[in-house]
N, C-alpha and C positions, 0 to 999 in steps of 0.2 A: 669847775668842774664839780658835773656834784655830789654826793656822798647817792645817794639814791639810784640807778641803775636802772631797777625796775615800777612800771608805770603805775597807777592804781589798778588801772584793764587790764592788765601784766599777772599781776597781780588775785587778781577775779581769777581770772582763770586758771595760775595756778591750783587756787582753790578753790575753783569747782571739777577740776580730771581728779584731783584728791581723796574729793566724797565722793565723785561718781565710780570708786569703788564700790564703797559699802550702801548707795541711800539712788534711788531712782529719780527721786522729784529735786532740784535745791538752785533756792531762786534766795539771791545777794541782798541781803536789807541796808544794812551798811558796809564803809570801806571808810578807816579815817587811817593815819599816818603816827608811833609815836615815837613821834623825834625824841627823842634822847633817848628810846630803843632802837628807833633806826628800824625801825620793825611796819609789814602793815597788817594793819590788823581789821579779815576778811569778818564781818557775821554776817550769815548764810541762814537760811529755815531750808532745812531738808529734811524728809521723809522716805520712807520704806514700807510699803502699807500702811497702817492708817497708824503705823509711831509716826508722829512729828516733831523735831527737834531742833530748837536752835543753838545754833554752831558756832563759836570764835576761830579762826585761825589765821596761824602770826606764821606772815613770810615775813623772809630776811631781805629789805629793801634794796642789796645792795647785790643779793647773787641771783635770789628768786629761792629758797632755798624752805624746803616747809620746817618751821621752831617748834609746834608742836599745836594744839587744839583742845579740844572742852565741849 
């Protein structure tokens, strides 16, 4: 049985839905798995009007819950 229940695509969807609460445009740039922490890190470029920023969203690879973002 796999330690990871959440696929890369599911982690990206979770991150997009989370960020859509505050940002209008969201583009996933990169997604990778931190094995030792069992966490998907989804790097996105998000914008609201002229404010563009790169945001990393950490998603639990087993449950799909948001662990944090910056």
